[in-house]
C-alpha positions as CSV (number, residue, x, y, z in Angstrom):
1,M,-243.7,170.8,-40.9
2,R,-244.5,174.4,-41.7
3,I,-242.2,176.8,-39.8
4,S,-243.8,180.1,-39.0
5,R,-242.0,183.5,-39.1
6,E,-242.6,183.7,-35.3
7,T,-240.7,180.5,-34.8
8,I,-237.9,181.6,-37.1
9,K,-237.5,184.7,-35.0
10,E,-237.5,182.7,-31.8
11,I,-234.7,180.4,-33.2
12,E,-232.8,183.5,-34.3
13,G,-232.9,184.9,-30.8
14,M,-231.8,181.6,-29.3
15,A,-229.0,181.2,-31.8
16,K,-227.6,184.7,-31.3
17,K,-226.8,183.9,-27.7
18,Y,-224.0,181.5,-28.9
19,F,-222.3,184.4,-30.7
20,Q,-221.8,186.8,-27.8
21,G,-218.1,187.8,-27.9
22,A,-217.5,185.7,-31.1
23,S,-214.6,186.2,-33.4
24,G,-215.4,188.7,-36.2
25,C,-214.8,186.0,-38.9
26,H,-217.5,183.8,-37.4
27,D,-219.9,186.3,-35.8
28,W,-223.6,186.9,-36.4
29,T,-222.9,188.8,-39.7
30,H,-221.5,185.5,-41.1
31,V,-224.7,183.7,-40.1
32,E,-226.8,186.4,-41.8
33,R,-224.7,186.2,-45.0
34,V,-225.0,182.4,-45.1
35,R,-228.8,182.6,-44.5
36,N,-229.2,185.0,-47.4
37,V,-227.1,183.0,-49.9
38,A,-228.5,179.7,-48.7
39,L,-232.1,180.9,-49.3
40,H,-231.1,182.1,-52.7
41,I,-229.6,178.7,-53.5
42,A,-232.7,176.9,-52.0
43,R,-235.1,178.9,-54.2
44,K,-233.0,178.0,-57.3
45,E,-232.6,174.4,-56.4
46,G,-236.0,173.6,-55.0
47,A,-235.0,173.0,-51.4
48,D,-237.2,173.3,-48.4
49,R,-236.6,176.9,-47.4
50,G,-237.8,176.5,-43.9
51,I,-235.3,173.8,-43.1
52,V,-232.6,175.7,-44.9
53,E,-233.3,178.9,-43.0
54,V,-233.3,177.2,-39.6
55,A,-230.1,175.3,-40.4
56,A,-228.4,178.5,-41.6
57,L,-229.3,180.2,-38.2
58,L,-227.9,177.2,-36.3
59,H,-225.0,176.0,-38.4
60,D,-222.2,177.7,-36.4
61,I,-223.6,177.6,-32.8
62,G,-220.8,175.2,-31.9
63,R,-218.1,177.4,-33.3
64,K,-217.2,179.1,-30.0
65,E,-216.5,175.8,-28.4
66,E,-214.2,174.8,-31.3
67,M,-212.3,178.1,-30.9
68,K,-211.9,177.6,-27.2
69,S,-210.6,174.1,-27.7
70,R,-208.3,175.2,-30.4
71,G,-209.8,172.6,-32.8
72,A,-210.2,169.7,-30.4
73,I,-214.0,170.0,-30.7
74,C,-215.6,169.9,-34.2
75,H,-218.1,172.8,-34.3
76,A,-220.3,171.0,-36.8
77,E,-220.7,168.0,-34.6
78,E,-221.2,170.1,-31.5
79,G,-223.7,172.3,-33.4
80,A,-225.8,169.3,-34.5
81,I,-226.1,168.3,-30.8
82,L,-227.1,171.8,-29.7
83,S,-229.5,172.1,-32.7
84,R,-231.4,169.0,-31.7
85,K,-231.7,170.3,-28.1
86,I,-233.1,173.7,-29.3
87,L,-235.6,172.2,-31.8
88,N,-236.7,169.5,-29.3
89,K,-237.4,172.3,-26.8
90,L,-239.5,174.1,-29.5
91,R,-241.4,170.8,-30.1
92,F,-240.3,170.3,-33.7
93,D,-241.1,166.9,-35.2
94,E,-238.3,164.3,-35.3
95,E,-238.1,164.3,-39.1
96,T,-237.5,168.1,-39.3
97,I,-235.1,168.0,-36.4
98,E,-233.0,165.4,-38.1
99,A,-233.1,167.2,-41.4
100,V,-231.8,170.4,-39.8
101,A,-229.2,168.5,-37.7
102,H,-227.9,166.8,-40.8
103,C,-227.4,170.2,-42.5
104,V,-225.5,171.5,-39.5
105,L,-223.4,168.3,-39.2
106,A,-222.5,168.2,-42.9
107,H,-221.8,171.8,-43.5
108,R,-218.1,171.7,-42.5
109,Y,-215.3,171.4,-45.0
110,R,-213.0,169.6,-42.7
111,N,-214.9,166.5,-41.6
112,E,-216.1,163.2,-43.0
113,H,-219.9,164.0,-43.0
114,I,-221.2,164.4,-46.5
115,P,-224.3,166.5,-47.4
116,Q,-227.0,164.1,-48.5
117,T,-230.0,166.3,-49.1
118,V,-230.6,169.4,-51.3
119,E,-231.1,171.4,-48.1
120,A,-227.7,170.3,-46.7
121,K,-226.0,171.0,-50.0
122,S,-227.6,174.5,-50.0
123,I,-226.1,175.2,-46.5
124,F,-222.7,173.7,-47.4
125,D,-222.4,175.8,-50.6
126,A,-223.6,179.0,-48.9
127,D,-221.1,178.5,-46.0
128,K,-218.3,177.8,-48.4
129,L,-219.1,180.8,-50.6
130,D,-218.7,183.0,-47.6
131,S,-215.1,181.8,-47.4
132,I,-214.1,183.1,-50.9
133,G,-214.5,186.3,-52.8
134,A,-214.0,189.7,-51.2
135,V,-215.6,188.7,-47.9
136,G,-213.7,185.4,-47.8
137,V,-210.4,187.2,-48.1
138,A,-211.3,189.6,-45.4
139,R,-212.4,186.8,-43.1
140,D,-209.3,184.8,-43.8
141,F,-207.0,187.6,-42.6
142,L,-209.3,188.4,-39.7
143,F,-209.1,184.8,-38.5
144,A,-205.3,184.8,-38.8
145,G,-205.2,187.9,-36.7
146,H,-207.0,186.3,-33.7
147,P,-204.5,186.1,-30.8
148,G,-202.4,183.0,-31.0
149,L,-204.1,181.5,-34.1
150,G,-201.8,182.4,-37.1
151,N,-199.6,184.6,-39.1
152,L,-200.0,186.9,-42.1
153,Y,-197.7,184.6,-44.1
154,T,-194.5,182.5,-43.4
155,G,-193.2,181.9,-46.9
156,N,-193.6,178.1,-46.4
157,E,-197.2,178.0,-47.5
158,K,-196.9,176.2,-50.9
159,K,-194.5,173.6,-49.4
160,L,-196.7,172.9,-46.4
161,A,-199.9,172.7,-48.6
162,A,-198.2,170.0,-50.7
163,T,-197.8,167.7,-47.7
164,G,-201.5,167.4,-47.3
165,K,-201.3,167.7,-43.6
166,D,-203.5,170.0,-41.5
167,Y,-201.6,172.9,-39.9
168,S,-204.7,174.6,-38.3
169,Y,-204.0,176.1,-34.9
170,T,-200.2,175.4,-35.2
171,E,-197.4,178.0,-35.3
172,E,-197.1,177.3,-39.1
173,D,-200.7,178.4,-39.7
174,S,-201.2,181.6,-41.7
175,A,-203.8,183.5,-43.7
176,V,-202.0,182.5,-46.9
177,L,-201.7,178.9,-45.9
178,E,-205.5,178.8,-45.4
179,Y,-205.8,180.0,-49.0
180,E,-203.3,177.4,-50.3
181,V,-204.8,174.5,-48.3
182,K,-208.5,175.3,-48.5
183,L,-209.8,178.4,-50.1
184,K,-208.3,177.9,-53.6
185,H,-210.1,174.6,-53.8
186,I,-213.5,175.7,-52.6
187,R,-214.8,176.3,-56.2
188,E,-214.3,172.6,-56.9
189,K,-216.3,171.5,-53.9
190,M,-219.5,173.2,-54.7
191,L,-222.5,170.8,-54.7
192,T,-225.3,172.7,-56.4
193,R,-225.5,174.3,-59.9
194,T,-226.3,177.7,-58.3
195,G,-223.3,177.4,-55.9
196,K,-220.9,176.6,-58.7
197,A,-222.0,179.6,-60.7
198,I,-221.5,182.0,-57.8
199,A,-218.2,180.4,-56.9
200,K,-216.7,180.8,-60.3
201,E,-216.7,184.6,-60.1
202,R,-215.7,184.8,-56.4
203,H,-212.8,182.4,-57.0
204,L,-211.4,184.6,-59.8
205,F,-211.4,187.7,-57.6
206,M,-209.7,185.8,-54.8
207,K,-207.0,184.3,-57.1
208,Q,-206.2,187.8,-58.4
209,F,-205.9,189.1,-54.9
210,F,-203.4,186.4,-53.7
211,D,-201.4,186.6,-57.0
212,R,-200.9,190.3,-56.4
213,F,-200.2,189.7,-52.7
214,W,-197.1,187.6,-53.5
215,R,-196.0,190.0,-56.1
216,E,-196.1,192.8,-53.5
217,V,-194.3,190.6,-50.9
218,Q,-191.5,190.0,-53.5
219,G,-191.4,193.7,-54.3
220,T,-192.4,193.3,-58.0
221,V,-195.5,195.5,-57.8
């Protein structure tokens, strides 16, 4: 199914409604960045750019519900349900709907759904790349600063990360714990050759930042 620019704009307008009042770390600017990087990866990897663009626009439309539920709702699963409704309303064919829904469902780091298509892998990598590098560090601290969600640091991060447990939305959660549990491992999770190349440089910048962060906390810089 060829997806026209008019339809893309219509989907964009529908998707934006789910981001009214959204947290700055998962607002519309995040969607725009994911779209840009996902399309870059799609071009390099030979993915269907129409499916990738639509999926990028819709990938986080369930995020507000997850935030409200403090993690009880998986935003990827909720987003896949909402995406099907939107695309059915626009009379997309079933194959395209399921291709987009799979991208949305499988883009999350913390669930059991594995990206099976080059389009889903493009979305997964683009979304993860926005979690590392300069923007990733900024988003990490912005998320931790959301009322009731986390701390700057607690000093327990390395010990907690070693347990393998998920401390999201708990009083132990912090920006630095997110780095120790998730962000420092993102580079290893990339699924496309293009994503791996971008992740290598972003990872290095992020590692240097957090190494310096701890030196400053300890007063050695």
